[in-house]
mmCIF file of the N, C-alpha and C atoms, coordinates in Angstrom:
data_MODEL
# 
_entry.id   MODEL 
# 
loop_
_atom_site.group_PDB 
_atom_site.id 
_atom_site.type_symbol 
_atom_site.label_atom_id 
_atom_site.label_alt_id 
_atom_site.label_comp_id 
_atom_site.label_asym_id 
_atom_site.label_entity_id 
_atom_site.label_seq_id 
_atom_site.pdbx_PDB_ins_code 
_atom_site.Cartn_x 
_atom_site.Cartn_y 
_atom_site.Cartn_z 
_atom_site.occupancy 
_atom_site.B_iso_or_equiv 
_atom_site.pdbx_formal_charge 
_atom_site.auth_seq_id 
_atom_site.auth_comp_id 
_atom_site.auth_asym_id 
_atom_site.auth_atom_id 
_atom_site.pdbx_PDB_model_num 
ATOM 1   N N  . MET A 1 1  ? -7.110  71.983 -24.883 1.00 0.00 ? 1  MET A N  1 
ATOM 2   C CA . MET A 1 1  ? -6.709  73.219 -24.044 1.00 0.00 ? 1  MET A CA 1 
ATOM 3   C C  . MET A 1 1  ? -5.527  73.941 -25.053 1.00 0.00 ? 1  MET A C  1 
ATOM 4   N N  . ILE A 1 2  ? -5.698  75.242 -25.013 1.00 0.00 ? 2  ILE A N  1 
ATOM 5   C CA . ILE A 1 2  ? -4.849  76.045 -25.603 1.00 0.00 ? 2  ILE A CA 1 
ATOM 6   C C  . ILE A 1 2  ? -3.612  76.733 -24.624 1.00 0.00 ? 2  ILE A C  1 
ATOM 7   N N  . LEU A 1 3  ? -2.534  76.744 -25.239 1.00 0.00 ? 3  LEU A N  1 
ATOM 8   C CA . LEU A 1 3  ? -1.479  77.590 -24.183 1.00 0.00 ? 3  LEU A CA 1 
ATOM 9   C C  . LEU A 1 3  ? -1.179  78.881 -24.994 1.00 0.00 ? 3  LEU A C  1 
ATOM 10  N N  . ILE A 1 4  ? -1.093  79.967 -24.240 1.00 0.00 ? 4  ILE A N  1 
ATOM 11  C CA . ILE A 1 4  ? -0.972  81.073 -24.831 1.00 0.00 ? 4  ILE A CA 1 
ATOM 12  C C  . ILE A 1 4  ? -0.005  81.943 -24.289 1.00 0.00 ? 4  ILE A C  1 
ATOM 13  N N  . THR A 1 5  ? 1.179   82.061 -24.904 1.00 0.00 ? 5  THR A N  1 
ATOM 14  C CA . THR A 1 5  ? 2.647   82.539 -24.464 1.00 0.00 ? 5  THR A CA 1 
ATOM 15  C C  . THR A 1 5  ? 2.485   84.276 -24.637 1.00 0.00 ? 5  THR A C  1 
ATOM 16  N N  . GLY A 1 6  ? 2.689   85.100 -23.881 1.00 0.00 ? 6  GLY A N  1 
ATOM 17  C CA . GLY A 1 6  ? 2.833   86.634 -24.108 1.00 0.00 ? 6  GLY A CA 1 
ATOM 18  C C  . GLY A 1 6  ? 1.495   86.988 -23.744 1.00 0.00 ? 6  GLY A C  1 
ATOM 19  N N  . ALA A 1 7  ? 0.726   86.022 -23.095 1.00 0.00 ? 7  ALA A N  1 
ATOM 20  C CA . ALA A 1 7  ? -0.707  86.377 -22.945 1.00 0.00 ? 7  ALA A CA 1 
ATOM 21  C C  . ALA A 1 7  ? -0.911  87.837 -22.114 1.00 0.00 ? 7  ALA A C  1 
ATOM 22  N N  . GLY A 1 8  ? 0.176   88.515 -21.675 1.00 0.00 ? 8  GLY A N  1 
ATOM 23  C CA . GLY A 1 8  ? 0.132   89.860 -20.828 1.00 0.00 ? 8  GLY A CA 1 
ATOM 24  C C  . GLY A 1 8  ? 0.138   90.865 -21.975 1.00 0.00 ? 8  GLY A C  1 
ATOM 25  N N  . GLY A 1 9  ? 0.538   90.571 -22.876 1.00 0.00 ? 9  GLY A N  1 
ATOM 26  C CA . GLY A 1 9  ? 0.618   91.560 -23.730 1.00 0.00 ? 9  GLY A CA 1 
ATOM 27  C C  . GLY A 1 9  ? -0.557  92.069 -24.834 1.00 0.00 ? 9  GLY A C  1 
ATOM 28  N N  . PHE A 1 10 ? -0.560  93.144 -25.679 1.00 0.00 ? 10 PHE A N  1 
ATOM 29  C CA . PHE A 1 10 ? -1.816  93.559 -26.181 1.00 0.00 ? 10 PHE A CA 1 
ATOM 30  C C  . PHE A 1 10 ? -2.464  92.830 -26.939 1.00 0.00 ? 10 PHE A C  1 
ATOM 31  N N  . VAL A 1 11 ? -1.620  91.651 -28.001 1.00 0.00 ? 11 VAL A N  1 
ATOM 32  C CA . VAL A 1 11 ? -2.189  90.872 -28.691 1.00 0.00 ? 11 VAL A CA 1 
ATOM 33  C C  . VAL A 1 11 ? -2.778  89.673 -28.042 1.00 0.00 ? 11 VAL A C  1 
ATOM 34  N N  . GLY A 1 12 ? -1.956  89.125 -27.026 1.00 0.00 ? 12 GLY A N  1 
ATOM 35  C CA . GLY A 1 12 ? -2.240  88.205 -26.026 1.00 0.00 ? 12 GLY A CA 1 
ATOM 36  C C  . GLY A 1 12 ? -3.400  88.424 -25.376 1.00 0.00 ? 12 GLY A C  1 
ATOM 37  N N  . ARG A 1 13 ? -3.766  89.343 -24.621 1.00 0.00 ? 13 ARG A N  1 
ATOM 38  C CA . ARG A 1 13 ? -4.630  89.802 -24.094 1.00 0.00 ? 13 ARG A CA 1 
ATOM 39  C C  . ARG A 1 13 ? -6.192  89.779 -24.754 1.00 0.00 ? 13 ARG A C  1 
ATOM 40  N N  . ASN A 1 14 ? -6.033  90.198 -25.973 1.00 0.00 ? 14 ASN A N  1 
ATOM 41  C CA . ASN A 1 14 ? -7.171  90.186 -26.666 1.00 0.00 ? 14 ASN A CA 1 
ATOM 42  C C  . ASN A 1 14 ? -7.413  88.869 -27.182 1.00 0.00 ? 14 ASN A C  1 
ATOM 43  N N  . THR A 1 15 ? -6.389  87.858 -27.520 1.00 0.00 ? 15 THR A N  1 
ATOM 44  C CA . THR A 1 15 ? -6.642  86.550 -27.994 1.00 0.00 ? 15 THR A CA 1 
ATOM 45  C C  . THR A 1 15 ? -7.222  85.744 -26.781 1.00 0.00 ? 15 THR A C  1 
ATOM 46  N N  . VAL A 1 16 ? -6.592  86.073 -25.389 1.00 0.00 ? 16 VAL A N  1 
ATOM 47  C CA . VAL A 1 16 ? -7.347  85.509 -24.386 1.00 0.00 ? 16 VAL A CA 1 
ATOM 48  C C  . VAL A 1 16 ? -8.753  85.869 -24.196 1.00 0.00 ? 16 VAL A C  1 
ATOM 49  N N  . PHE A 1 17 ? -9.080  86.964 -24.242 1.00 0.00 ? 17 PHE A N  1 
ATOM 50  C CA . PHE A 1 17 ? -10.711 87.497 -24.077 1.00 0.00 ? 17 PHE A CA 1 
ATOM 51  C C  . PHE A 1 17 ? -11.405 86.921 -25.179 1.00 0.00 ? 17 PHE A C  1 
ATOM 52  N N  . HIS A 1 18 ? -11.014 86.874 -26.438 1.00 0.00 ? 18 HIS A N  1 
ATOM 53  C CA . HIS A 1 18 ? -12.050 86.343 -27.471 1.00 0.00 ? 18 HIS A CA 1 
ATOM 54  C C  . HIS A 1 18 ? -12.085 84.641 -27.338 1.00 0.00 ? 18 HIS A C  1 
ATOM 55  N N  . LEU A 1 19 ? -10.948 84.096 -26.998 1.00 0.00 ? 19 LEU A N  1 
ATOM 56  C CA . LEU A 1 19 ? -11.248 82.455 -26.764 1.00 0.00 ? 19 LEU A CA 1 
ATOM 57  C C  . LEU A 1 19 ? -12.129 82.157 -25.357 1.00 0.00 ? 19 LEU A C  1 
ATOM 58  N N  . THR A 1 20 ? -11.834 83.170 -24.129 1.00 0.00 ? 20 THR A N  1 
ATOM 59  C CA . THR A 1 20 ? -12.606 82.613 -23.112 1.00 0.00 ? 20 THR A CA 1 
ATOM 60  C C  . THR A 1 20 ? -13.869 83.161 -23.190 1.00 0.00 ? 20 THR A C  1 
ATOM 61  N N  . LYS A 1 21 ? -14.201 84.214 -24.099 1.00 0.00 ? 21 LYS A N  1 
ATOM 62  C CA . LYS A 1 21 ? -15.523 84.626 -24.332 1.00 0.00 ? 21 LYS A CA 1 
ATOM 63  C C  . LYS A 1 21 ? -16.538 83.690 -25.061 1.00 0.00 ? 21 LYS A C  1 
ATOM 64  N N  . ASN A 1 22 ? -15.734 82.721 -25.675 1.00 0.00 ? 22 ASN A N  1 
ATOM 65  C CA . ASN A 1 22 ? -16.390 81.588 -26.491 1.00 0.00 ? 22 ASN A CA 1 
ATOM 66  C C  . ASN A 1 22 ? -16.184 80.305 -25.630 1.00 0.00 ? 22 ASN A C  1 
ATOM 67  N N  . LYS A 1 23 ? -15.783 80.558 -24.490 1.00 0.00 ? 23 LYS A N  1 
ATOM 68  C CA . LYS A 1 23 ? -15.675 79.318 -23.184 1.00 0.00 ? 23 LYS A CA 1 
ATOM 69  C C  . LYS A 1 23 ? -14.690 78.331 -23.628 1.00 0.00 ? 23 LYS A C  1 
ATOM 70  N N  . ILE A 1 24 ? -13.497 78.866 -24.276 1.00 0.00 ? 24 ILE A N  1 
ATOM 71  C CA . ILE A 1 24 ? -12.518 78.020 -24.856 1.00 0.00 ? 24 ILE A CA 1 
ATOM 72  C C  . ILE A 1 24 ? -11.615 77.845 -23.640 1.00 0.00 ? 24 ILE A C  1 
ATOM 73  N N  . HIS A 1 25 ? -11.134 76.746 -23.119 1.00 0.00 ? 25 HIS A N  1 
ATOM 74  C CA . HIS A 1 25 ? -10.344 76.825 -21.919 1.00 0.00 ? 25 HIS A CA 1 
ATOM 75  C C  . HIS A 1 25 ? -8.789  77.134 -22.257 1.00 0.00 ? 25 HIS A C  1 
ATOM 76  N N  . VAL A 1 26 ? -8.270  78.141 -21.533 1.00 0.00 ? 26 VAL A N  1 
ATOM 77  C CA . VAL A 1 26 ? -6.651  78.293 -22.062 1.00 0.00 ? 26 VAL A CA 1 
ATOM 78  C C  . VAL A 1 26 ? -5.848  78.259 -20.690 1.00 0.00 ? 26 VAL A C  1 
ATOM 79  N N  . LYS A 1 27 ? -4.685  78.223 -21.086 1.00 0.00 ? 27 LYS A N  1 
ATOM 80  C CA . LYS A 1 27 ? -3.422  78.317 -20.223 1.00 0.00 ? 27 LYS A CA 1 
ATOM 81  C C  . LYS A 1 27 ? -2.733  79.365 -20.582 1.00 0.00 ? 27 LYS A C  1 
ATOM 82  N N  . THR A 1 28 ? -2.371  80.381 -19.451 1.00 0.00 ? 28 THR A N  1 
ATOM 83  C CA . THR A 1 28 ? -1.841  81.627 -20.135 1.00 0.00 ? 28 THR A CA 1 
ATOM 84  C C  . THR A 1 28 ? -0.497  81.694 -19.440 1.00 0.00 ? 28 THR A C  1 
ATOM 85  N N  . LEU A 1 29 ? 0.531   82.173 -20.157 1.00 0.00 ? 29 LEU A N  1 
ATOM 86  C CA . LEU A 1 29 ? 1.728   82.214 -19.538 1.00 0.00 ? 29 LEU A CA 1 
ATOM 87  C C  . LEU A 1 29 ? 2.312   83.765 -19.487 1.00 0.00 ? 29 LEU A C  1 
ATOM 88  N N  . VAL A 1 30 ? 2.595   84.317 -18.558 1.00 0.00 ? 30 VAL A N  1 
ATOM 89  C CA . VAL A 1 30 ? 2.714   85.888 -18.179 1.00 0.00 ? 30 VAL A CA 1 
ATOM 90  C C  . VAL A 1 30 ? 4.143   85.899 -17.491 1.00 0.00 ? 30 VAL A C  1 
ATOM 91  N N  . ARG A 1 31 ? 4.754   87.082 -17.814 1.00 0.00 ? 31 ARG A N  1 
ATOM 92  C CA . ARG A 1 31 ? 5.822   87.268 -16.725 1.00 0.00 ? 31 ARG A CA 1 
ATOM 93  C C  . ARG A 1 31 ? 5.696   88.131 -15.283 1.00 0.00 ? 31 ARG A C  1 
ATOM 94  N N  . LYS A 1 32 ? 4.521   88.753 -15.268 1.00 0.00 ? 32 LYS A N  1 
ATOM 95  C CA . LYS A 1 32 ? 4.243   89.254 -14.222 1.00 0.00 ? 32 LYS A CA 1 
ATOM 96  C C  . LYS A 1 32 ? 2.736   89.024 -13.392 1.00 0.00 ? 32 LYS A C  1 
ATOM 97  N N  . LYS A 1 33 ? 2.715   89.143 -12.213 1.00 0.00 ? 33 LYS A N  1 
ATOM 98  C CA . LYS A 1 33 ? 1.686   88.875 -11.401 1.00 0.00 ? 33 LYS A CA 1 
ATOM 99  C C  . LYS A 1 33 ? 0.428   89.882 -11.851 1.00 0.00 ? 33 LYS A C  1 
ATOM 100 N N  . ASN A 1 34 ? 0.852   91.153 -11.908 1.00 0.00 ? 34 ASN A N  1 
ATOM 101 C CA . ASN A 1 34 ? -0.185  92.093 -12.540 1.00 0.00 ? 34 ASN A CA 1 
ATOM 102 C C  . ASN A 1 34 ? -0.839  91.983 -13.885 1.00 0.00 ? 34 ASN A C  1 
ATOM 103 N N  . GLN A 1 35 ? -0.145  90.942 -14.638 1.00 0.00 ? 35 GLN A N  1 
ATOM 104 C CA . GLN A 1 35 ? -0.809  90.440 -15.748 1.00 0.00 ? 35 GLN A CA 1 
ATOM 105 C C  . GLN A 1 35 ? -2.129  89.324 -15.803 1.00 0.00 ? 35 GLN A C  1 
ATOM 106 N N  . LEU A 1 36 ? -2.317  89.128 -14.713 1.00 0.00 ? 36 LEU A N  1 
ATOM 107 C CA . LEU A 1 36 ? -3.362  87.911 -14.409 1.00 0.00 ? 36 LEU A CA 1 
ATOM 108 C C  . LEU A 1 36 ? -4.600  88.317 -14.512 1.00 0.00 ? 36 LEU A C  1 
ATOM 109 N N  . PHE A 1 37 ? -5.297  87.244 -15.486 1.00 0.00 ? 37 PHE A N  1 
ATOM 110 C CA . PHE A 1 37 ? -6.825  87.450 -15.721 1.00 0.00 ? 37 PHE A CA 1 
ATOM 111 C C  . PHE A 1 37 ? -7.818  87.059 -14.808 1.00 0.00 ? 37 PHE A C  1 
ATOM 112 N N  . LYS A 1 38 ? -8.959  87.448 -14.723 1.00 0.00 ? 38 LYS A N  1 
ATOM 113 C CA . LYS A 1 38 ? -9.919  86.802 -13.786 1.00 0.00 ? 38 LYS A CA 1 
ATOM 114 C C  . LYS A 1 38 ? -11.027 86.185 -14.871 1.00 0.00 ? 38 LYS A C  1 
ATOM 115 N N  . ASP A 1 39 ? -10.969 85.024 -14.837 1.00 0.00 ? 39 ASP A N  1 
ATOM 116 C CA . ASP A 1 39 ? -11.833 84.058 -15.746 1.00 0.00 ? 39 ASP A CA 1 
ATOM 117 C C  . ASP A 1 39 ? -11.941 82.672 -15.247 1.00 0.00 ? 39 ASP A C  1 
ATOM 118 N N  . GLU A 1 40 ? -13.087 82.204 -15.226 1.00 0.00 ? 40 GLU A N  1 
ATOM 119 C CA . GLU A 1 40 ? -13.200 80.732 -14.902 1.00 0.00 ? 40 GLU A CA 1 
ATOM 120 C C  . GLU A 1 40 ? -12.313 79.524 -16.016 1.00 0.00 ? 40 GLU A C  1 
ATOM 121 N N  . HIS A 1 41 ? -12.104 79.941 -17.120 1.00 0.00 ? 41 HIS A N  1 
ATOM 122 C CA . HIS A 1 41 ? -11.924 79.466 -18.161 1.00 0.00 ? 41 HIS A CA 1 
ATOM 123 C C  . HIS A 1 41 ? -10.169 79.335 -18.614 1.00 0.00 ? 41 HIS A C  1 
ATOM 124 N N  . ILE A 1 42 ? -9.662  80.205 -17.475 1.00 0.00 ? 42 ILE A N  1 
ATOM 125 C CA . ILE A 1 42 ? -8.035  80.021 -17.713 1.00 0.00 ? 42 ILE A CA 1 
ATOM 126 C C  . ILE A 1 42 ? -7.357  79.452 -16.248 1.00 0.00 ? 42 ILE A C  1 
ATOM 127 N N  . GLU A 1 43 ? -6.454  79.058 -16.649 1.00 0.00 ? 43 GLU A N  1 
ATOM 128 C CA . GLU A 1 43 ? -5.640  78.566 -15.847 1.00 0.00 ? 43 GLU A CA 1 
ATOM 129 C C  . GLU A 1 43 ? -4.157  79.452 -16.048 1.00 0.00 ? 43 GLU A C  1 
ATOM 130 N N  . GLN A 1 44 ? -3.675  79.982 -15.027 1.00 0.00 ? 44 GLN A N  1 
ATOM 131 C CA . GLN A 1 44 ? -2.594  80.930 -15.119 1.00 0.00 ? 44 GLN A CA 1 
ATOM 132 C C  . GLN A 1 44 ? -1.253  80.580 -14.329 1.00 0.00 ? 44 GLN A C  1 
ATOM 133 N N  . ILE A 1 45 ? -0.400  80.772 -15.362 1.00 0.00 ? 45 ILE A N  1 
ATOM 134 C CA . ILE A 1 45 ? 1.320   80.504 -14.938 1.00 0.00 ? 45 ILE A CA 1 
ATOM 135 C C  . ILE A 1 45 ? 2.066   81.573 -15.244 1.00 0.00 ? 45 ILE A C  1 
ATOM 136 N N  . ILE A 1 46 ? 2.885   82.012 -14.117 1.00 0.00 ? 46 ILE A N  1 
ATOM 137 C CA . ILE A 1 46 ? 3.874   82.970 -14.123 1.00 0.00 ? 46 ILE A CA 1 
ATOM 138 C C  . ILE A 1 46 ? 5.075   82.360 -14.456 1.00 0.00 ? 46 ILE A C  1 
ATOM 139 N N  . TRP A 1 47 ? 6.230   82.839 -15.279 1.00 0.00 ? 47 TRP A N  1 
ATOM 140 C CA . TRP A 1 47 ? 7.265   82.664 -15.549 1.00 0.00 ? 47 TRP A CA 1 
ATOM 141 C C  . TRP A 1 47 ? 8.075   84.016 -15.850 1.00 0.00 ? 47 TRP A C  1 
ATOM 142 N N  . LYS A 1 48 ? 8.993   84.094 -15.034 1.00 0.00 ? 48 LYS A N  1 
ATOM 143 C CA . LYS A 1 48 ? 9.634   85.380 -15.214 1.00 0.00 ? 48 LYS A CA 1 
ATOM 144 C C  . LYS A 1 48 ? 10.709  85.418 -16.471 1.00 0.00 ? 48 LYS A C  1 
ATOM 145 N N  . ASP A 1 49 ? 10.890  84.047 -16.844 1.00 0.00 ? 49 ASP A N  1 
ATOM 146 C CA . ASP A 1 49 ? 11.927  83.794 -18.069 1.00 0.00 ? 49 ASP A CA 1 
ATOM 147 C C  . ASP A 1 49 ? 11.761  82.522 -18.771 1.00 0.00 ? 49 ASP A C  1 
ATOM 148 N N  . ILE A 1 50 ? 11.090  82.788 -19.992 1.00 0.00 ? 50 ILE A N  1 
ATOM 149 C CA . ILE A 1 50 ? 10.581  81.813 -20.458 1.00 0.00 ? 50 ILE A CA 1 
ATOM 150 C C  . ILE A 1 50 ? 11.992  80.886 -21.263 1.00 0.00 ? 50 ILE A C  1 
ATOM 151 N N  . PHE A 1 51 ? 13.042  81.602 -21.358 1.00 0.00 ? 51 PHE A N  1 
ATOM 152 C CA . PHE A 1 51 ? 14.212  81.102 -21.562 1.00 0.00 ? 51 PHE A CA 1 
ATOM 153 C C  . PHE A 1 51 ? 14.846  80.157 -20.570 1.00 0.00 ? 51 PHE A C  1 
ATOM 154 N N  . ASP A 1 52 ? 14.502  80.284 -19.302 1.00 0.00 ? 52 ASP A N  1 
ATOM 155 C CA . ASP A 1 52 ? 14.977  79.846 -18.386 1.00 0.00 ? 52 ASP A CA 1 
ATOM 156 C C  . ASP A 1 52 ? 15.435  78.172 -18.502 1.00 0.00 ? 52 ASP A C  1 
ATOM 157 N N  . ARG A 1 53 ? 16.383  77.790 -18.400 1.00 0.00 ? 53 ARG A N  1 
ATOM 158 C CA . ARG A 1 53 ? 16.256  76.304 -18.550 1.00 0.00 ? 53 ARG A CA 1 
ATOM 159 C C  . ARG A 1 53 ? 15.950  75.392 -17.751 1.00 0.00 ? 53 ARG A C  1 
ATOM 160 N N  . ASP A 1 54 ? 15.737  76.145 -16.270 1.00 0.00 ? 54 ASP A N  1 
ATOM 161 C CA . ASP A 1 54 ? 15.024  75.107 -15.197 1.00 0.00 ? 54 ASP A CA 1 
ATOM 162 C C  . ASP A 1 54 ? 13.531  75.149 -15.508 1.00 0.00 ? 54 ASP A C  1 
ATOM 163 N N  . ASN A 1 55 ? 12.741  75.626 -16.241 1.00 0.00 ? 55 ASN A N  1 
ATOM 164 C CA . ASN A 1 55 ? 11.378  75.634 -16.552 1.00 0.00 ? 55 ASN A CA 1 
ATOM 165 C C  . ASN A 1 55 ? 11.042  73.993 -17.042 1.00 0.00 ? 55 ASN A C  1 
ATOM 166 N N  . ASN A 1 56 ? 10.013  73.703 -16.511 1.00 0.00 ? 56 ASN A N  1 
ATOM 167 C CA . ASN A 1 56 ? 9.517   72.275 -16.375 1.00 0.00 ? 56 ASN A CA 1 
ATOM 168 C C  . ASN A 1 56 ? 8.569   72.098 -17.795 1.00 0.00 ? 56 ASN A C  1 
ATOM 169 N N  . TRP A 1 57 ? 8.725   72.163 -18.797 1.00 0.00 ? 57 TRP A N  1 
ATOM 170 C CA . TRP A 1 57 ? 8.032   72.370 -19.989 1.00 0.00 ? 57 TRP A CA 1 
ATOM 171 C C  . TRP A 1 57 ? 6.945   71.183 -20.085 1.00 0.00 ? 57 TRP A C  1 
ATOM 172 N N  . ASP A 1 58 ? 7.524   69.894 -19.656 1.00 0.00 ? 58 ASP A N  1 
ATOM 173 C CA . ASP A 1 58 ? 6.418   68.925 -19.817 1.00 0.00 ? 58 ASP A CA 1 
ATOM 174 C C  . ASP A 1 58 ? 5.367   69.040 -18.887 1.00 0.00 ? 58 ASP A C  1 
ATOM 175 N N  . GLU A 1 59 ? 5.547   69.680 -17.759 1.00 0.00 ? 59 GLU A N  1 
ATOM 176 C CA . GLU A 1 59 ? 4.330   70.041 -16.837 1.00 0.00 ? 59 GLU A CA 1 
ATOM 177 C C  . GLU A 1 59 ? 3.273   71.218 -17.384 1.00 0.00 ? 59 GLU A C  1 
ATOM 178 N N  . LEU A 1 60 ? 4.034   72.079 -17.987 1.00 0.00 ? 60 LEU A N  1 
ATOM 179 C CA . LEU A 1 60 ? 3.695   73.288 -18.674 1.00 0.00 ? 60 LEU A CA 1 
ATOM 180 C C  . LEU A 1 60 ? 2.596   72.893 -19.901 1.00 0.00 ? 60 LEU A C  1 
ATOM 181 N N  . LEU A 1 61 ? 3.104   71.935 -20.624 1.00 0.00 ? 61 LEU A N  1 
ATOM 182 C CA . LEU A 1 61 ? 2.536   71.384 -22.176 1.00 0.00 ? 61 LEU A CA 1 
ATOM 183 C C  . LEU A 1 61 ? 1.306   70.261 -21.663 1.00 0.00 ? 61 LEU A C  1 
ATOM 184 N N  . LEU A 1 62 ? 1.440   69.840 -20.439 1.00 0.00 ? 62 LEU A N  1 
ATOM 185 C CA . LEU A 1 62 ? 0.185   68.745 -19.982 1.00 0.00 ? 62 LEU A CA 1 
ATOM 186 C C  . LEU A 1 62 ? -1.209  69.011 -20.137 1.00 0.00 ? 62 LEU A C  1 
ATOM 187 N N  . ASN A 1 63 ? -1.823  68.196 -20.957 1.00 0.00 ? 63 ASN A N  1 
ATOM 188 C CA . ASN A 1 63 ? -3.205  68.555 -21.577 1.00 0.00 ? 63 ASN A CA 1 
ATOM 189 C C  . ASN A 1 63 ? -3.376  69.910 -22.491 1.00 0.00 ? 63 ASN A C  1 
ATOM 190 N N  . VAL A 1 64 ? -1.948  70.214 -23.054 1.00 0.00 ? 64 VAL A N  1 
ATOM 191 C CA . VAL A 1 64 ? -2.297  71.364 -24.071 1.00 0.00 ? 64 VAL A CA 1 
ATOM 192 C C  . VAL A 1 64 ? -2.303  70.774 -25.604 1.00 0.00 ? 64 VAL A C  1 
ATOM 193 N N  . ASP A 1 65 ? -3.211  71.154 -26.219 1.00 0.00 ? 65 ASP A N  1 
ATOM 194 C CA . ASP A 1 65 ? -3.125  70.712 -27.621 1.00 0.00 ? 65 ASP A CA 1 
ATOM 195 C C  . ASP A 1 65 ? -2.542  71.544 -28.914 1.00 0.00 ? 65 ASP A C  1 
ATOM 196 N N  . ILE A 1 66 ? -2.636  73.113 -28.372 1.00 0.00 ? 66 ILE A N  1 
ATOM 197 C CA . ILE A 1 66 ? -2.458  73.864 -29.195 1.00 0.00 ? 66 ILE A CA 1 
ATOM 198 C C  . ILE A 1 66 ? -1.565  74.943 -28.540 1.00 0.00 ? 66 ILE A C  1 
ATOM 199 N N  . VAL A 1 67 ? -0.477  75.529 -29.277 1.00 0.00 ? 67 VAL A N  1 
ATOM 200 C CA . VAL A 1 67 ? 0.197   76.675 -28.568 1.00 0.00 ? 67 VAL A CA 1 
ATOM 201 C C  . VAL A 1 67 ? 0.335   77.842 -29.451 1.00 0.00 ? 67 VAL A C  1 
ATOM 202 N N  . ILE A 1 68 ? -0.189  78.972 -28.915 1.00 0.00 ? 68 ILE A N  1 
ATOM 203 C CA . ILE A 1 68 ? -0.171  80.210 -29.762 1.00 0.00 ? 68 ILE A CA 1 
ATOM 204 C C  . ILE A 1 68 ? 0.937   80.956 -29.026 1.00 0.00 ? 68 ILE A C  1 
ATOM 205 N N  . HIS A 1 69 ? 2.107   80.993 -29.562 1.00 0.00 ? 69 HIS A N  1 
ATOM 206 C CA . HIS A 1 69 ? 3.118   81.915 -29.193 1.00 0.00 ? 69 HIS A CA 1 
ATOM 207 C C  . HIS A 1 69 ? 3.159   83.517 -29.594 1.00 0.00 ? 69 HIS A C  1 
ATOM 208 N N  . LEU A 1 70 ? 2.972   84.142 -28.759 1.00 0.00 ? 70 LEU A N  1 
ATOM 209 C CA . LEU A 1 70 ? 2.874   85.599 -28.856 1.00 0.00 ? 70 LEU A CA 1 
ATOM 210 C C  . LEU A 1 70 ? 3.997   86.225 -28.118 1.00 0.00 ? 70 LEU A C  1 
ATOM 211 N N  . ILE A 1 71 ? 4.833   85.624 -27.601 1.00 0.00 ? 71 ILE A N  1 
ATOM 212 C CA . ILE A 1 71 ? 5.892   86.624 -26.892 1.00 0.00 ? 71 ILE A CA 1 
ATOM 213 C C  . ILE A 1 71 ? 6.789   87.490 -28.053 1.00 0.00 ? 71 ILE A C  1 
ATOM 214 N N  . ALA A 1 72 ? 6.980   88.457 -27.887 1.00 0.00 ? 72 ALA A N  1 
ATOM 215 C CA . ALA A 1 72 ? 7.862   89.137 -28.537 1.00 0.00 ? 72 ALA A CA 1 
ATOM 216 C C  . ALA A 1 72 ? 8.826   90.341 -28.030 1.00 0.00 ? 72 ALA A C  1 
ATOM 217 N N  . LYS A 1 73 ? 9.855   90.564 -28.462 1.00 0.00 ? 73 LYS A N  1 
ATOM 218 C CA . LYS A 1 73 ? 10.848  91.660 -27.751 1.00 0.00 ? 73 LYS A CA 1 
ATOM 219 C C  . LYS A 1 73 ? 10.651  92.807 -28.310 1.00 0.00 ? 73 LYS A C  1 
ATOM 220 N N  . THR A 1 74 ? 10.145  93.709 -27.093 1.00 0.00 ? 74 THR A N  1 
ATOM 221 C CA . THR A 1 74 ? 9.664   95.112 -27.584 1.00 0.00 ? 74 THR A CA 1 
ATOM 222 C C  . THR A 1 74 ? 10.217  96.264 -26.914 1.00 0.00 ? 74 THR A C  1 
ATOM 223 N N  . HIS A 1 75 ? 10.372  97.369 -27.174 1.00 0.00 ? 75 HIS A N  1 
ATOM 224 C CA . HIS A 1 75 ? 10.978  98.515 -26.318 1.00 0.00 ? 75 HIS A CA 1 
ATOM 225 C C  . HIS A 1 75 ? 12.299  98.212 -26.250 1.00 0.00 ? 75 HIS A C  1 
ATOM 226 N N  . ASP A 1 76 ? 13.032  97.854 -27.194 1.00 0.00 ? 76 ASP A N  1 
ATOM 227 C CA . ASP A 1 76 ? 14.486  97.575 -26.883 1.00 0.00 ? 76 ASP A CA 1 
ATOM 228 C C  . ASP A 1 76 ? 15.213  98.802 -26.343 1.00 0.00 ? 76 ASP A C  1 
# 
């Protein structure tokens, strides 16, 4: 399984689209509920702040083989 951080952004959405189009199972990490996807190949997780020390990384990375990190600070 592939974990995609920043899946709600422009590059992230397109990455998710191309992977799921090829029936690759992904886990997405997004900040807002309105960024969720509708696809049977996607396990969705919402974290408001990836840098929060209380996040459970062990649980998040369970069964993950690859991480594609696409979080970026934009519109500063």
